[in-house]
C-alpha positions as CSV (number, residue, x, y, z in Angstrom):
1,X,0.0,0.0,0.0
2,X,1.2,3.5,-0.9
3,X,1.0,5.8,2.1
4,X,1.5,9.6,2.4
5,X,2.4,11.0,5.8
6,X,2.0,14.8,6.1
7,X,4.3,16.2,8.8
8,X,7.9,15.1,9.8
9,X,7.4,15.6,13.5
10,X,7.4,12.9,16.1
11,X,4.0,11.5,15.2
12,X,4.6,11.5,11.5
13,X,8.0,9.9,11.6
14,X,7.0,7.3,14.1
15,X,4.0,6.4,11.9
16,X,6.2,6.2,8.8
17,X,8.6,3.7,10.6
18,X,5.8,1.5,11.9
19,X,4.1,1.4,8.4
20,X,7.4,0.7,6.7
21,X,8.0,-2.2,9.2
22,X,4.6,-3.6,8.1
23,X,5.6,-3.7,4.5
24,X,4.0,-0.4,3.1
25,X,5.6,2.1,0.8
26,X,5.7,5.4,2.8
27,X,6.7,8.9,1.8
28,X,6.8,11.8,4.4
29,X,6.1,15.4,3.3
30,X,7.2,18.3,5.5
31,X,6.3,22.0,5.1
32,X,9.5,23.4,6.4
33,X,12.6,23.6,4.1
34,X,14.8,22.0,6.7
35,X,14.1,19.8,9.8
36,X,15.7,21.5,12.8
37,X,16.0,20.3,16.4
38,X,13.4,22.7,17.9
39,X,11.8,22.8,21.3
40,X,12.9,21.8,24.8
41,X,12.6,18.6,26.8
42,X,10.1,15.8,26.5
43,X,9.3,12.8,28.7
44,X,8.6,9.4,27.3
45,X,6.6,7.1,29.5
46,X,7.3,3.3,29.4
47,X,4.2,2.5,27.2
48,X,5.6,4.9,24.5
49,X,9.1,3.6,24.9
50,X,7.8,0.0,24.4
51,X,6.5,1.1,21.0
52,X,9.7,2.8,20.1
53,X,11.5,-0.4,21.3
54,X,9.6,-2.4,18.8
55,X,11.1,0.0,16.2
56,X,14.6,-0.7,17.6
57,X,15.2,2.8,18.9
58,X,15.7,2.5,22.7
59,X,19.5,2.4,22.7
60,X,19.7,5.4,20.4
61,X,17.2,7.4,22.6
62,X,19.1,6.5,25.8
63,X,22.3,7.7,24.3
64,X,20.8,11.1,24.0
65,X,18.8,11.2,27.2
66,X,18.3,10.0,30.8
67,X,16.5,7.0,32.1
68,X,14.2,8.7,34.7
69,X,14.6,7.0,38.1
70,X,11.9,8.6,40.2
71,X,8.9,11.0,40.2
72,X,8.7,13.3,43.2
73,X,6.2,15.9,44.4
74,X,7.2,18.8,46.6
75,X,5.3,21.8,47.9
76,X,6.3,25.4,47.1
77,X,8.7,25.4,50.1
78,X,10.7,22.5,48.8
79,X,9.3,20.0,51.2
80,X,8.8,16.5,49.9
81,X,5.2,15.3,49.7
82,X,5.4,12.0,47.8
83,X,7.4,10.0,45.4
84,X,7.6,6.7,43.4
85,X,10.1,4.9,41.2
86,X,9.6,5.1,37.4
87,X,10.3,3.0,34.3
88,X,12.5,0.0,34.8
89,X,13.1,1.1,38.4
90,X,9.4,0.5,39.0
91,X,9.4,-2.9,37.3
92,X,8.3,-1.8,33.8
93,X,9.7,-3.7,30.8
94,X,10.8,-0.4,29.3
95,X,12.5,2.7,30.8
96,X,11.0,6.1,31.1
97,X,13.2,8.4,29.0
98,X,13.7,12.1,29.3
99,X,15.5,13.9,26.4
100,X,15.4,16.9,24.2
101,X,12.5,17.0,21.8
102,X,14.9,17.7,18.9
103,X,17.0,14.6,19.9
104,X,13.9,12.4,19.8
105,X,12.9,13.8,16.4
106,X,16.5,13.4,15.2
107,X,16.6,9.7,16.2
108,X,13.3,9.1,14.4
109,X,14.4,11.1,11.3
110,X,17.7,9.2,11.0
111,X,15.9,5.9,11.2
112,X,13.4,6.9,8.5
113,X,16.3,8.0,6.2
114,X,18.2,4.8,6.9
115,X,15.3,2.4,6.5
116,X,13.1,4.1,3.9
117,X,15.7,6.0,2.0
118,X,16.6,9.7,1.8
119,X,14.2,10.3,-1.0
120,X,11.3,9.3,1.3
121,X,11.3,12.5,3.3
122,X,10.5,15.5,1.1
123,X,10.7,19.0,2.6
124,X,9.3,22.3,1.4
125,X,5.9,20.8,0.7
126,X,3.0,22.5,2.4
127,X,-0.2,20.4,2.5
128,X,-3.2,22.2,0.9
129,X,-6.0,19.7,0.4
130,X,-6.8,16.2,-0.9
131,X,-9.3,14.5,-3.1
132,X,-10.7,10.9,-2.8
133,X,-12.1,8.7,-5.5
134,X,-11.9,5.2,-6.9
135,X,-10.4,3.8,-3.7
136,X,-7.4,6.2,-4.0
137,X,-6.5,9.6,-2.7
138,X,-4.6,12.5,-4.2
139,X,-2.8,14.9,-1.9
140,X,-2.0,18.4,-3.1
141,X,1.0,20.4,-1.9
142,X,2.6,23.8,-2.5
143,X,6.3,24.6,-2.3
144,X,7.8,28.0,-1.3
145,X,8.4,28.9,-4.9
146,X,4.6,28.6,-5.6
147,X,4.8,25.3,-7.5
148,X,1.9,22.9,-7.0
149,X,2.4,19.2,-6.5
150,X,-0.1,16.3,-6.7
151,X,0.8,13.0,-5.2
152,X,-1.5,9.9,-5.4
153,X,-1.6,7.2,-2.7
154,X,-3.8,4.6,-1.1
155,X,-3.8,6.2,2.4
156,X,-3.2,9.7,3.7
157,X,-2.1,10.3,7.3
158,X,-2.0,13.9,8.5
159,X,0.3,14.6,11.4
160,X,0.7,18.3,10.7
161,X,0.4,19.7,14.1
162,X,-2.0,21.7,16.2
163,X,-2.9,24.0,13.3
164,X,-3.5,21.0,10.9
165,X,-4.5,22.1,7.4
166,X,-6.2,18.7,7.0
167,X,-8.2,19.0,10.2
168,X,-9.3,22.6,9.2
169,X,-10.6,21.3,5.9
170,X,-12.4,18.3,7.4
171,X,-13.9,20.3,10.3
172,X,-14.1,23.9,9.1
173,X,-16.5,25.0,11.9
174,X,-14.4,23.6,14.8
175,X,-12.7,26.8,15.7
176,X,-9.4,27.3,17.4
177,X,-8.2,25.2,20.4
178,X,-9.9,26.1,23.6
179,X,-7.6,27.8,26.1
180,X,-7.1,25.7,29.3
181,X,-6.4,28.5,31.8
182,X,-2.7,28.0,32.2
183,X,0.4,29.4,30.6
184,X,3.7,27.4,30.5
185,X,7.1,29.0,30.2
186,X,9.6,26.3,29.2
187,X,13.3,26.3,29.0
188,X,16.6,24.3,29.3
189,X,19.6,25.3,31.5
190,X,23.0,23.7,32.1
191,X,23.3,23.0,35.8
192,X,24.7,20.6,38.3
193,X,22.7,17.4,38.8
194,X,20.0,17.6,41.5
195,X,18.8,14.7,43.8
196,X,19.7,11.4,42.0
197,X,20.6,13.1,38.7
198,X,17.7,11.2,37.1
199,X,14.8,12.6,39.2
200,X,11.6,14.2,37.8
201,X,10.1,16.8,40.2
202,X,6.8,18.7,40.3
203,X,6.8,21.4,42.9
204,X,4.0,23.7,43.9
205,X,0.2,23.4,43.5
206,X,-2.5,23.6,40.9
207,X,-2.2,27.3,40.1
208,X,1.5,27.6,40.4
209,X,4.0,24.9,39.8
210,X,7.5,24.2,38.5
211,X,8.3,20.9,36.7
212,X,12.0,19.9,36.3
213,X,14.0,16.9,35.0
214,X,17.4,16.3,33.4
215,X,17.4,15.5,29.6
216,X,21.1,14.6,29.1
217,X,23.9,12.8,30.8
218,X,26.4,15.0,32.6
219,X,29.0,16.6,30.4
220,X,32.8,16.8,31.0
221,X,32.2,19.8,33.3
222,X,29.7,17.7,35.4
223,X,26.7,19.7,34.4
224,X,23.5,18.3,32.9
225,X,21.0,19.9,30.5
226,X,18.0,20.4,32.7
227,X,14.5,20.9,31.3
228,X,12.0,23.0,33.3
229,X,8.5,24.4,32.9
230,X,7.0,27.2,35.0
231,X,3.2,26.8,35.1
232,X,0.9,29.6,36.2
233,X,-2.9,29.9,36.1
234,X,-3.8,32.9,33.9
235,X,-7.4,33.8,33.4
236,X,-7.1,34.9,29.7
237,X,-4.7,34.4,26.9
238,X,-5.1,36.6,23.8
239,X,-2.1,35.3,21.9
240,X,-2.3,32.5,19.3
241,X,-0.8,29.3,20.6
242,X,2.8,28.7,19.3
243,X,5.2,26.1,20.6
244,X,8.2,28.2,19.6
245,X,7.2,31.7,20.8
246,X,10.0,33.3,22.9
247,X,9.1,33.8,26.5
248,X,9.8,36.7,28.8
249,X,11.0,35.8,32.3
250,X,9.7,39.1,33.6
251,X,6.2,37.7,33.2
252,X,6.7,34.7,35.5
253,X,10.0,34.8,37.4
254,X,8.8,37.2,40.2
255,X,6.3,34.6,41.2
256,X,9.1,32.0,41.7
257,X,11.8,34.3,43.1
258,X,11.7,32.7,46.6
259,X,11.8,29.1,45.3
260,X,15.2,28.2,46.6
261,X,15.2,24.7,48.1
262,X,18.9,24.0,48.8
263,X,18.9,21.1,46.3
264,X,17.3,23.4,43.7
265,X,17.6,27.1,42.9
266,X,14.6,27.9,40.7
267,X,15.3,31.6,39.9
268,X,19.0,30.8,39.2
269,X,18.0,28.0,36.8
270,X,15.6,30.4,34.9
271,X,18.3,33.1,34.7
272,X,20.7,30.6,33.2
273,X,18.3,29.4,30.6
274,X,19.6,28.8,27.1
275,X,16.2,29.8,25.7
276,X,12.7,30.3,27.1
277,X,9.5,29.5,25.2
278,X,5.9,30.4,26.1
279,X,2.8,28.2,25.4
280,X,0.1,28.6,24.5
């Protein structure tokens, strides 16, 4: 079966690998001219890692990330409330892996190029619409030069993100995503390992919390890349959601200025950020 996958993100690339493993002919189309390692950290639970393990990717993922050892909850004063082991440390067949989103996408992309071939990932193709008929489907794309492309296939999978062109066409009256009442400021910082060096921590409460976990092994200087997210309840958000919109620490850091726990300096970590992004 000939399959078109729209979107070379995590979902699209994983789908392409799974379909190829089942014997299908798959081509991935991506709107951007180049696939770059965007974003910050991501946490893969054991059920997701088991699927990626079936694709033979666990060792490559662990080489880029950290096998999360424990999940801990603290209050806003840094006092421990509760904790539990995670992944293989909790008896699961697969580890829980924390790593940079770009590293995850890179591992998937490299596997697709190796197994499907370099000509099976085509960039600079923005999905426009599709047409069905006679048991087949035709997908239409537009490149940045304005040229139109039509590609026939048996199956079309659209993994083109939160602003999916395919979803907008199928559900034109759906409207934009509904704001959930919270804004996240996300970043990564190089810092000394905290607690076990493989701990995931959620500190605070429903309306104000700080999530933190390492996403790389320690480097030669002993520091790890630490992923963090500052979460605040905000009544209204008038900005369009965008995973890559730069964030301003002045909008949230004052609320966390006193969060120094001995084993973790939250304001120091934020000030040392390599980059900060705001969502939604």
